N, C-alpha and C positions, 0 to 999 in steps of 0.2 A: 585151281584157276588153271594151271598150266601153260604152255607157251601159246600164243597168239597164233591163230590160224588160216585169221582172215585180217584183211586192212580195216582199221577203224579210228575213229578219234575218241578224245577224250578233255574234258574242263577241268581245270582247278581253280576257282575261286578263292583266292587268299587275303587276309589282313595283313599288306603291307608295312604298316606302319601302326601295330598293335597300341591301344591304350591300358590296356588290362594288363595288370603287374602279377606275376607268379613270384615263389620264393624258393630258393635252395638253403636248405639248412642242415646240421649235422642231426644225425640218428643217435649217434653215441659218442662218447669218447674214443671208442674203438678207431683206429686209423684203417681197418679193412672193411669197417660198415658201408654201405651203400648212403648216399645223402639220402634226406626227403626232398622229395621233389613235389612242390604244388604249382601247376600250370598257371590254373585260373583262366583258362580260355573264354572268350567272349563274357566276360565280368562286366564287360562297361556296353552299354547303350549305343557308343561310337562304333565298337569293334564289332557290335550284332548287326547295326545298322548298315555298315560297310560290307558285311559277308552278305546280308540279305540282297543288296543291289549285286555284287557279283555271282550268287546264284543266279537271281532273275534274269541279268544278261546271259548267263551261258545257257539255260533255258529257253531264253528266246533266240540265239544264236542257233541252238540245237533245231529249233522247232522251221528253221529257213528252209525252202523248197530246193534249194542247192544242196541240202544236204539227206534230204529224205529218199534218195536211193541206196545210199550207206547206212541206212535202218534196218535194220534185221529184227528188232522188238520195241519195246521200250525204251527209252530214256533212264538206263538206271535205276532205282526205285526210288526218285525222286515223289515227294507228294505233288497229285494234278492240281489241286485246290490254290496253292498259291498263299496260305496264310501264314502270316509270321511265325507264329508256333509250329506248325508243321514243319515250315522250310528249317526251321532252328532246331527242332528236334532230329529232324534229319541229319543235318550239319553236325550235329554233337554225335550221332550214332556214325557217321559215315566218316566224318574229319579226318584228316591227320595233319601232324605236325609238317613244317618246311626242314625239319634237322638241321637249322641255323640259331642256333641258341646264343646270344650275345648280350652284352650289357649288364652282367651281373654284376663284374668288378669295374665298373665304371670310373671314368678319370674325373677326378673331383668327388668321386663319393667314397670309393674306395682304396683309390690310387691316386698319386701326385702327375702332373705332367711328363714326368720323368718314368711311368710307371712302377713307384715304387709304394710298396702297401703301406699305408699309415698304420704306424705304431709296430711296425714289426721290421727289425734291423736286418738288412741281406736280402729282402725277399722283393721279386719283382713278377708281375703278372702280364705275360707275352702272349696274347691271344685275343680270339673275339670279344671275351668278356669285358675288355677295358673300353671299347667304343661307349660312348656318351648316349647314342641312342642306336634303334636296330637300322642297318641298312637297308635301301630299297631293293636289294638285289641278292645275286650270290656271295656270300660272305669270304669266300677262298681268296680275291684279291686285296679286300681291304685289310686280310687277317694276314698276308704275305706284307703290307703296307709297314701294318704295326710290328710285326718282326724285325723288319730290315728296319724302321726307325728304333726299335730296342736294341739292336746291335749297335747302330751308330751310338746311343747313348752310354752303353757301357763301354764302348772302346773308347769313347771321351772321357769316362770315367776313371779310366786304368782298372776296369773288373770293380770299382768301388760300389756299391749299390746304397751307403749311407747318404743321407741329405746334406749339402754344404760340401 
């Protein structure tokens, strides 16, 4: 693709509160083996409907007269018919993640309120994976907040990570 040579615009409809669930599991007992990650994007009707609505809004905005002078050709490779199946096929082919995975070790499911892993002595999880739900924005600030809280918890416990 190369460096941009002209002004332009882009749209990025996304599902901010996905209901589809993936899984991260061990591939093998080897500690250096990469995990098996199954994303399961768009597996729920709610996520598909949300993305379809976003794509339609983006295409409607792109078709407005105020942007006509900026267009130098067709808007991406999006389907022109607007059928759900065509738009979803395009989304699956062209879509990208937001690179902000969270909630794989959620508080209450994997860790306790003090971020200690259930059933594993001396281990806390301190990152975005402890979020009980996916934030509707960039995960940087909430992750810093979780780390600050974890630092306070460790400090208050005298460095001990066992319960009680």
